[in-house]
MDTraj code that builds the backbone (N, CA, C; nanometers):
import mdtraj as md
import numpy as np

residues = "MET ASN LEU ARG ASN LEU VAL GLU GLY LEU THR ILE ALA GLU ARG THR GLU LEU LEU ASP ILE LEU THR GLU ASP SER LEU THR TRP THR THR MET PRO PRO HIS ILE GLU PHE PRO GLU GLU GLU VAL GLU SER ASN PRO ASN HIS VAL GLU ASN PHE ALA MET HIS ASP GLU LYS LYS LEU SER GLU LYS ARG LYS GLN LYS VAL ASN ALA GLN THR ASN THR TRP LYS ASP THR GLY GLU HIS LYS ASP VAL GLU THR PRO ASP ILE LYS PRO SER PRO ARG ASN ARG PRO SER PRO LYS ILE ILE ASP VAL THR CYS ARG VAL CYS GLY LYS SER GLU ARG VAL ASN SER ALA VAL VAL TYR GLY GLU TYR TYR ARG CYS ASN ASN CYS ILE GLY".split()
xyz = np.array([
    [0.0849, -0.1178, 0.0000],
    [0.0000, 0.0000, 0.0000],
    [0.0890, 0.1235, 0.0000],
    [0.0481, 0.2232, -0.0720],
    [0.1215, 0.3475, -0.0836],
    [0.0832, 0.4391, 0.0320],
    [0.1815, 0.5020, 0.0962],
    [0.1531, 0.5918, 0.2088],
    [0.0739, 0.7139, 0.1645],
    [0.0995, 0.7611, 0.0408],
    [0.0259, 0.8766, -0.0086],
    [-0.1229, 0.8447, -0.0165],
    [-0.1552, 0.7238, -0.0650],
    [-0.2962, 0.6838, -0.0718],
    [-0.3567, 0.6743, 0.0684],
    [-0.2766, 0.6286, 0.1648],
    [-0.3247, 0.6198, 0.3014],
    [-0.3583, 0.7577, 0.3569],
    [-0.2682, 0.8535, 0.3366],
    [-0.2905, 0.9886, 0.3898],
    [-0.4064, 1.0555, 0.3183],
    [-0.4188, 1.0338, 0.1867],
    [-0.5289, 1.0954, 0.1125],
    [-0.6639, 1.0399, 0.1565],
    [-0.6662, 0.9188, 0.2075],
    [-0.7913, 0.8582, 0.2521],
    [-0.8350, 0.9052, 0.3901],
    [-0.7511, 0.9818, 0.4607],
    [-0.7851, 1.0284, 0.5946],
    [-0.8666, 1.1572, 0.5887],
    [-0.9477, 1.1786, 0.6921],
    [-1.0217, 1.3038, 0.7021],
    [-0.9272, 1.4114, 0.7556],
    [-0.9728, 1.5359, 0.7555],
    [-0.8904, 1.6476, 0.8024],
    [-0.8538, 1.6274, 0.9497],
    [-0.9514, 1.5838, 1.0312],
    [-0.9248, 1.5619, 1.1735],
    [-0.8218, 1.4506, 1.1937],
    [-0.8326, 1.3447, 1.1135],
    [-0.7378, 1.2341, 1.1251],
    [-0.5980, 1.2757, 1.0794],
    [-0.5920, 1.3616, 0.9782],
    [-0.4613, 1.4098, 0.9306],
    [-0.3926, 1.4950, 1.0368],
    [-0.4714, 1.5830, 1.1016],
    [-0.4103, 1.6676, 1.2051],
    [-0.3676, 1.5838, 1.3248],
    [-0.4448, 1.4816, 1.3580],
    [-0.4071, 1.3938, 1.4681],
    [-0.2796, 1.3168, 1.4341],
    [-0.2699, 1.2693, 1.3086],
    [-0.1490, 1.1988, 1.2652],
    [-0.0287, 1.2924, 1.2684],
    [-0.0478, 1.4152, 1.2257],
    [0.0605, 1.5133, 1.2278],
    [0.1043, 1.5437, 1.3702],
    [0.0073, 1.5552, 1.4621],
    [0.0405, 1.5770, 1.6031],
    [0.1205, 1.4598, 1.6603],
    [0.0801, 1.3408, 1.6250],
    [0.1500, 1.2209, 1.6753],
    [0.2928, 1.2170, 1.6218],
    [0.3102, 1.2472, 1.4951],
    [0.4435, 1.2402, 1.4341],
    [0.5364, 1.3514, 1.4820],
    [0.4814, 1.4652, 1.5211],
    [0.5664, 1.5759, 1.5639],
    [0.5873, 1.5808, 1.7149],
    [0.5255, 1.4911, 1.7914],
    [0.5448, 1.4887, 1.9361],
    [0.6875, 1.4493, 1.9693],
    [0.7252, 1.4759, 2.0929],
    [0.8556, 1.4351, 2.1422],
    [0.8603, 1.2821, 2.1456],
    [0.9715, 1.2235, 2.1015],
    [0.9812, 1.0780, 2.0896],
    [0.9713, 1.0075, 2.2241],
    [0.9943, 1.0777, 2.3345],
    [0.9847, 1.0146, 2.4657],
    [0.8402, 0.9866, 2.5052],
    [0.7449, 1.0584, 2.4463],
    [0.6051, 1.0385, 2.4832],
    [0.5336, 0.9439, 2.3880],
    [0.6022, 0.8889, 2.2928],
    [0.5371, 0.7979, 2.1980],
    [0.4972, 0.6689, 2.2671],
    [0.3814, 0.6180, 2.2316],
    [0.3345, 0.4877, 2.2795],
    [0.2808, 0.4111, 2.1615],
    [0.2457, 0.2883, 2.1832],
    [0.1864, 0.2104, 2.0746],
    [0.0391, 0.2427, 2.0577],
    [-0.0209, 0.3064, 2.1578],
    [-0.1616, 0.3431, 2.1502],
    [-0.1726, 0.4921, 2.1194],
    [-0.2769, 0.5308, 2.0488],
    [-0.2989, 0.6728, 2.0268],
    [-0.3122, 0.7458, 2.1597],
    [-0.2775, 0.8760, 2.1634],
    [-0.2763, 0.9471, 2.2910],
    [-0.4132, 0.9627, 2.3557],
    [-0.5205, 0.9550, 2.2782],
    [-0.6514, 0.9759, 2.3372],
    [-0.7091, 0.8488, 2.3997],
    [-0.6426, 0.7322, 2.3824],
    [-0.6902, 0.6075, 2.4410],
    [-0.5974, 0.5713, 2.5558],
    [-0.6549, 0.5574, 2.6733],
    [-0.5760, 0.5189, 2.7888],
    [-0.6435, 0.4019, 2.8589],
    [-0.5630, 0.3040, 2.8970],
    [-0.6142, 0.1890, 2.9688],
    [-0.5645, 0.1950, 3.1127],
    [-0.6515, 0.1683, 3.2069],
    [-0.6058, 0.1672, 3.3462],
    [-0.5123, 0.0476, 3.3680],
    [-0.4088, 0.0707, 3.4446],
    [-0.3148, -0.0368, 3.4730],
    [-0.3771, -0.1313, 3.5740],
    [-0.3674, -0.2620, 3.5428],
    [-0.4250, -0.3627, 3.6308],
    [-0.3218, -0.4044, 3.7340],
    [-0.3705, -0.4307, 3.8522],
    [-0.2807, -0.4751, 3.9565],
    [-0.2531, -0.6242, 3.9384],
    [-0.1291, -0.6611, 3.9539],
    [-0.0897, -0.8013, 3.9416],
    [-0.1164, -0.8700, 4.0744],
    [-0.1777, -0.9887, 4.0678],
    [-0.2050, -1.0623, 4.1897],
    [-0.0739, -1.0990, 4.2572],
    [-0.0763, -1.0981, 4.3873],
    [0.0458, -1.1343, 4.4583],
    [0.0555, -1.2863, 4.4624],
    [0.1404, -1.3397, 4.3777],
    [0.1623, -1.4823, 4.3685],
    [0.3092, -1.5079, 4.3962],
    [0.3424, -1.5897, 4.4941],
    [0.4843, -1.6117, 4.5257],
    [0.5589, -1.6822, 4.4135],
    [0.4886, -1.7516, 4.3251],
    [0.5540, -1.8219, 4.2152],
    [0.5755, -1.7320, 4.0946],
    [0.5164, -1.6148, 4.0918],
    [0.5225, -1.5268, 3.9760],
    [0.6624, -1.4665, 3.9618],
    [0.7167, -1.4732, 3.8431],
    [0.8475, -1.4163, 3.8139],
    [0.8275, -1.3165, 3.7007],
    [0.9179, -1.2229, 3.6846],
    [0.9019, -1.1175, 3.5848],
    [0.8859, -1.1709, 3.4431],
    [0.9452, -1.2852, 3.4091],
    [0.9319, -1.3373, 3.2739],
    [0.8135, -1.4326, 3.2608],
    [0.7206, -1.4266, 3.3534],
    [0.5968, -1.5035, 3.3540],
    [0.6198, -1.6535, 3.3677],
    [0.7313, -1.6935, 3.4230],
    [0.7565, -1.8353, 3.4461],
    [0.6959, -1.8749, 3.5796],
    [0.6384, -1.9929, 3.5837],
    [0.5821, -2.0443, 3.7071],
    [0.6696, -2.1591, 3.7538],
    [0.7015, -2.1606, 3.8815],
    [0.7868, -2.2636, 3.9360],
    [0.7051, -2.3544, 4.0256],
    [0.7271, -2.4835, 4.0090],
    [0.6541, -2.5830, 4.0856],
    [0.7136, -2.5942, 4.2251],
    [0.6276, -2.6033, 4.3250],
    [0.6739, -2.6091, 4.4626],
    [0.6770, -2.7512, 4.5172],
    [0.6559, -2.8512, 4.4297],
    [0.6540, -2.9890, 4.4782],
    [0.7918, -3.0283, 4.5282],
    [0.7915, -3.1155, 4.6247],
    [0.9165, -3.1662, 4.6768],
    [0.9766, -3.2628, 4.5763],
    [1.1054, -3.2854, 4.5858],
    [1.1746, -3.3732, 4.4930],
    [1.1189, -3.5142, 4.5001],
    [1.0817, -3.5622, 4.6190],
    [1.0295, -3.6982, 4.6327],
    [0.8953, -3.7135, 4.5613],
    [0.8168, -3.6051, 4.5502],
    [0.6881, -3.6122, 4.4820],
    [0.7041, -3.6105, 4.3312],
    [0.8135, -3.5595, 4.2806],
    [0.8349, -3.5488, 4.1363],
    [0.8859, -3.6787, 4.0750],
    [0.9463, -3.7639, 4.1544],
    [1.0053, -3.8855, 4.1007],
    [0.8975, -3.9829, 4.0554],
    [0.9396, -4.0773, 3.9738],
    [0.8462, -4.1785, 3.9253],
    [0.7988, -4.2648, 4.0412],
    [0.6729, -4.2998, 4.0350],
    [0.6171, -4.3835, 4.1393],
    [0.5606, -4.5101, 4.0764],
    [0.5724, -4.6188, 4.1461],
    [0.5238, -4.7463, 4.0980],
    [0.3709, -4.7457, 4.0973],
    [0.3129, -4.8032, 3.9938],
    [0.1679, -4.8147, 3.9842],
    [0.1295, -4.9535, 4.0319],
    [0.0460, -4.9595, 4.1312],
    [0.0028, -5.0875, 4.1863],
    [-0.1331, -5.1234, 4.1282],
    [-0.1432, -5.2457, 4.0744],
    [-0.2700, -5.2919, 4.0189],
    [-0.3667, -5.3254, 4.1310],
    [-0.4932, -5.3003, 4.1061],
    [-0.5950, -5.3322, 4.2051],
    [-0.6769, -5.4493, 4.1534],
    [-0.7629, -5.5007, 4.2362],
    [-0.8459, -5.6140, 4.1949],
    [-0.9544, -5.5655, 4.0999],
    [-0.9941, -5.6520, 4.0099],
    [-1.0973, -5.6201, 3.9137],
    [-1.2324, -5.6252, 3.9844],
    [-1.3034, -5.5154, 3.9836],
    [-1.4322, -5.5091, 4.0536],
    [-1.5509, -5.5236, 3.9589],
    [-1.5273, -5.5479, 3.8297],
    [-1.6371, -5.5592, 3.7342],
    [-1.7079, -5.6917, 3.7531],
    [-1.8403, -5.6878, 3.7505],
    [-1.9205, -5.8094, 3.7630],
    [-2.0184, -5.8132, 3.6470],
    [-2.0320, -5.9302, 3.5884],
    [-2.1263, -5.9476, 3.4781],
    [-2.2654, -5.9636, 3.5370],
    [-2.3487, -5.8621, 3.5153],
    [-2.4841, -5.8671, 3.5700],
    [-2.5835, -5.9242, 3.4697],
    [-2.5368, -5.9542, 3.3497],
    [-2.6228, -6.0197, 3.2513],
    [-2.7256, -5.9297, 3.1874],
    [-2.6907, -5.8040, 3.1571],
    [-2.7842, -5.7168, 3.0887],
    [-2.8068, -5.7663, 2.9458],
    [-2.9136, -5.7243, 2.8875],
    [-2.9499, -5.7528, 2.7482],
    [-2.9560, -5.9032, 2.7212],
    [-3.0246, -5.9749, 2.8058],
    [-3.0394, -6.1185, 2.7844],
    [-3.1362, -6.1484, 2.6706],
    [-3.2129, -6.0488, 2.6292],
    [-3.3094, -6.0702, 2.5219],
    [-3.2443, -6.0677, 2.3833],
    [-3.1191, -6.0256, 2.3718],
    [-3.0517, -6.0185, 2.2429],
    [-2.9962, -6.1564, 2.2089],
    [-3.0304, -6.2058, 2.0895],
    [-2.9825, -6.3362, 2.0457],
    [-2.9027, -6.3199, 1.9168],
    [-2.8014, -6.4023, 1.9008],
    [-2.7218, -6.4016, 1.7786],
    [-2.7975, -6.4802, 1.6727],
    [-2.8196, -6.4227, 1.5549],
    [-2.8934, -6.4962, 1.4512],
    [-2.8119, -6.6155, 1.4003],
    [-2.8823, -6.7209, 1.3664],
    [-2.8175, -6.8422, 1.3152],
    [-2.8127, -6.8312, 1.1629],
    [-2.6992, -6.7881, 1.1108],
    [-2.6846, -6.7720, 0.9663],
    [-2.5601, -6.8464, 0.9199],
    [-2.5534, -6.8723, 0.7909],
    [-2.4373, -6.9385, 0.7331],
    [-2.3327, -6.8310, 0.7019],
    [-2.2094, -6.8463, 0.7533],
    [-2.1068, -6.7460, 0.7241],
    [-2.0697, -6.7461, 0.5764],
    [-2.0226, -6.6309, 0.5311],
    [-1.9834, -6.6213, 0.3905],
    [-1.8589, -6.7059, 0.3653],
    [-1.8464, -6.7614, 0.2456],
    [-1.7316, -6.8480, 0.2171],
    [-1.6015, -6.7694, 0.2123],
    [-1.4964, -6.8320, 0.2587],
    [-1.3631, -6.7723, 0.2560],
    [-1.2878, -6.8341, 0.1398],
    [-1.2951, -6.7706, 0.0277],
    [-1.2325, -6.8279, -0.0909],
    [-1.1278, -6.7339, -0.1507],
    [-1.0531, -6.6691, -0.0659],
    [-0.9425, -6.5855, -0.1122],
    [-0.8277, -6.6777, -0.1530],
    [-0.7627, -6.6478, -0.2656],
    [-0.6525, -6.7344, -0.3073],
    [-0.5315, -6.7173, -0.2158],
    [-0.4495, -6.8191, -0.2063],
    [-0.3299, -6.8113, -0.1231],
    [-0.2311, -6.7141, -0.1884],
    [-0.1455, -6.6511, -0.1070],
    [-0.0527, -6.5530, -0.1644],
    [0.0489, -6.6192, -0.2564],
    [0.0882, -6.5425, -0.3584],
    [0.1864, -6.5926, -0.4553],
    [0.3261, -6.5634, -0.3982],
    [0.4018, -6.6691, -0.3702],
    [0.5357, -6.6574, -0.3130],
    [0.6376, -6.6726, -0.4259],
    [0.7362, -6.5808, -0.4282],
    [0.8402, -6.5873, -0.5314],
    [0.9780, -6.5875, -0.4650],
    [1.0769, -6.6381, -0.5387],
    [1.2159, -6.6379, -0.4932],
    [1.2830, -6.5119, -0.5453],
    [1.3447, -6.4356, -0.4544],
    [1.4157, -6.3133, -0.4929],
    [1.5531, -6.3127, -0.4280],
    [1.6447, -6.2372, -0.4865],
    [1.7797, -6.2233, -0.4336],
    [1.8031, -6.0768, -0.4025],
    [1.8548, -6.0489, -0.2834],
    [1.8827, -5.9123, -0.2423],
    [1.9963, -5.8577, -0.3285],
    [1.9807, -5.7380, -0.3808],
    [2.0831, -5.6812, -0.4676],
    [2.2015, -5.6262, -0.3890],
    [2.1884, -5.6121, -0.2546],
    [2.2964, -5.5581, -0.1728],
    [2.3823, -5.6702, -0.1153],
    [2.3182, -5.7630, -0.0427],
    [2.3955, -5.8676, 0.0252],
    [2.3947, -6.0001, -0.0486],
    [2.3082, -6.0198, -0.1472],
    [2.3037, -6.1424, -0.2255],
    [2.2248, -6.2543, -0.1608],
    [2.1572, -6.2293, -0.0510],
    [2.0791, -6.3302, 0.0202],
    [1.9535, -6.3634, -0.0598],
    [1.9220, -6.4913, -0.0692],
    [1.8044, -6.5354, -0.1428],
    [1.6911, -6.5604, -0.0442],
    [1.5705, -6.5112, -0.0762],
    [1.4549, -6.5239, 0.0113],
    [1.3325, -6.5617, -0.0681],
    [1.2322, -6.6180, 0.0026],
    [1.1009, -6.6436, -0.0565],
    [1.0054, -6.5432, 0.0078],
    [0.9487, -6.4509, -0.0722],
    [0.8621, -6.3459, -0.0193],
    [0.7353, -6.3369, -0.1022],
    [0.6373, -6.2683, -0.0467],
    [0.5115, -6.2442, -0.1161],
    [0.5390, -6.1526, -0.2360],
    [0.4804, -6.1832, -0.3477],
    [0.5049, -6.1039, -0.4687],
    [0.4495, -5.9621, -0.4558],
    [0.3582, -5.9384, -0.3632],
    [0.2999, -5.8058, -0.3460],
    [0.4004, -5.7075, -0.2865],
    [0.5024, -5.7569, -0.2150],
    [0.5983, -5.6666, -0.1537],
    [0.7177, -5.6387, -0.2438],
    [0.7275, -5.7067, -0.3559],
    [0.8386, -5.6850, -0.4480],
    [0.7926, -5.5862, -0.5536],
    [0.8685, -5.4766, -0.5660],
    [0.8338, -5.3741, -0.6641],
    [0.9595, -5.3403, -0.7425],
    [0.9494, -5.3453, -0.8697],
    [1.0630, -5.3079, -0.9537],
    [1.1616, -5.4224, -0.9711],
    [1.2755, -5.3872, -1.0265],
    [1.3762, -5.4844, -1.0640],
    [1.4714, -5.5169, -0.9506],
    [1.4945, -5.4203, -0.8623],
    [1.5948, -5.4340, -0.7585],
    [1.5267, -5.4550, -0.6238],
    [1.5555, -5.5697, -0.5614],
    [1.4963, -5.6030, -0.4323],
    [1.6015, -5.5908, -0.3244],
    [1.5616, -5.5373, -0.2078],
    [1.6472, -5.5311, -0.0899],
    [1.5799, -5.6081, 0.0215],
    [1.6558, -5.6903, 0.0933],
    [1.5996, -5.7658, 0.2044],
    [1.5780, -5.6732, 0.3239],
    [1.5121, -5.7252, 0.4273],
    [1.4812, -5.6428, 0.5448],
    [1.6057, -5.5973, 0.6176],
    [1.7121, -5.6778, 0.6166],
    [1.8350, -5.6391, 0.6846],
    [1.9053, -5.5238, 0.6132],
    [1.8949, -5.5179, 0.4831],
    [1.9659, -5.4155, 0.4051],
    [1.8862, -5.2871, 0.3866],
    [1.7579, -5.2908, 0.4164],
    [1.6771, -5.1689, 0.4002],
    [1.7224, -5.0642, 0.5008],
    [1.7582, -5.1056, 0.6175],
    [1.8126, -5.0108, 0.7145],
    [1.7261, -4.9948, 0.8282],
])
top = md.Topology()
chain = top.add_chain()
for i, resn in enumerate(residues, 1):
    res = top.add_residue(resn, chain, resSeq=i)
    for name in ("N", "CA", "C"):
        top.add_atom(name, md.element.get_by_symbol(name[0]), res)
traj = md.Trajectory(xyz[None], top)
């Protein structure tokens, strides 16, 4: 954006206010316009509060260390809800998937020969699991 276009888009009052802001003493400059003032809020008195907004934990060293987790007894009991639901007696669908096609391949790095599924072999150069890295 061009600054000239910005200034031309301002009203006379806004131009004079901008001129006043630019000609003020540099010690009085703020990020907010001079006519807007916010009351300063009091910071709560917190003993953990530090100037860089870091919070420090007051736990003792023994509380910070890892603690063993002890298993408890299982208290769940089967009360037999939903006894009215029955599994339908149907014939399962046939499992007629063909067995995987196994091929003999030789690793191009170490020369080891393996029998692997043809679906995992891609391209001309095969690497075994040890040589893949």
